C-alpha positions as CSV (number, residue, x, y, z in Angstrom):
1,M,0.1,0.0,-0.1
2,S,1.2,3.4,-1.1
3,T,1.7,6.1,1.6
4,N,1.0,9.2,-0.9
5,R,-2.3,11.0,-0.4
6,V,-2.1,10.9,-4.5
7,Q,-0.3,8.0,-6.5
8,A,1.1,9.2,-9.5
9,P,-0.1,7.7,-12.9
10,D,1.9,5.2,-14.8
11,I,2.9,7.1,-17.8
12,T,4.4,5.3,-20.7
13,P,6.5,6.6,-23.0
14,G,5.2,8.0,-26.2
15,E,1.9,7.3,-24.7
16,K,-1.2,10.1,-25.4
17,I,-2.2,11.6,-22.4
18,K,-5.2,13.9,-21.5
19,G,-5.7,16.8,-19.0
20,P,-3.7,18.0,-15.9
21,A,-1.1,14.7,-16.3
22,S,-0.4,15.5,-19.9
23,Y,1.9,18.1,-18.1
24,F,3.5,15.9,-16.0
25,P,6.7,14.5,-18.4
26,S,7.7,17.8,-18.9
27,I,7.4,19.1,-15.2
28,T,9.6,16.0,-14.4
29,E,12.2,17.1,-16.7
30,K,12.7,20.9,-15.7
31,Y,12.4,20.5,-11.9
32,G,14.1,17.4,-12.1
33,E,12.1,15.5,-9.4
34,P,10.0,12.9,-9.9
35,I,6.0,14.1,-10.3
36,Q,5.4,12.4,-7.3
37,H,7.7,14.7,-5.3
38,W,5.4,17.7,-6.4
39,L,2.0,15.6,-6.3
40,D,2.8,15.0,-2.2
41,I,3.8,18.5,-1.6
42,A,0.5,19.7,-3.2
43,A,-1.4,17.1,-1.5
44,D,0.1,17.6,1.7
45,E,-0.8,21.9,1.5
46,V,-4.4,20.8,0.1
47,S,-5.1,18.8,3.1
48,K,-4.3,21.7,5.3
49,G,-7.1,23.2,4.1
50,K,-5.4,25.7,1.7
51,R,-7.2,26.8,-1.4
52,H,-6.1,25.7,-5.1
53,S,-4.5,29.2,-5.7
54,E,-2.7,29.5,-2.5
55,V,-1.2,26.0,-3.8
56,V,-0.6,27.4,-6.6
57,T,1.3,30.6,-5.4
58,M,3.1,28.0,-3.3
59,L,4.9,26.1,-6.0
60,K,5.8,29.1,-7.6
61,E,7.1,31.1,-5.0
62,T,9.2,28.7,-3.3
63,Y,9.8,26.0,-6.0
64,G,10.3,28.3,-9.0
65,M,7.2,26.5,-10.6
66,G,5.8,27.8,-13.8
67,H,1.9,28.9,-13.3
68,G,0.7,26.1,-15.6
69,H,3.0,23.3,-14.4
70,A,1.8,24.3,-11.0
71,N,-1.8,24.4,-11.8
72,A,-1.6,21.0,-13.3
73,V,0.0,19.4,-10.0
74,V,-2.7,21.1,-8.0
75,G,-5.7,20.3,-10.2
76,Y,-4.6,16.5,-10.4
77,V,-4.4,16.9,-6.7
78,R,-7.4,18.1,-6.4
79,A,-9.5,15.9,-8.7
80,K,-8.1,12.9,-6.9
81,L,-8.7,14.1,-3.2
82,E,-11.9,15.7,-3.4
83,P,-15.0,13.4,-3.9
């Protein structure tokens, strides 16, 4: 069993991906961390009750993440955590 609140999707190289996860390969490449790292950070913040925009801003200001990448990470996390 995973200890991650939100599990990163398994993405096969060359696979056509839709939605926020379509950003994940470029996020991993650009920021040098596996997508699970970013999902864990965002999930921790969302679980503390922070709003979408607050978590996006934190990822941008603390980690230098671009707005589209931060928005994709937070959007994916919120979709998985909220019923």
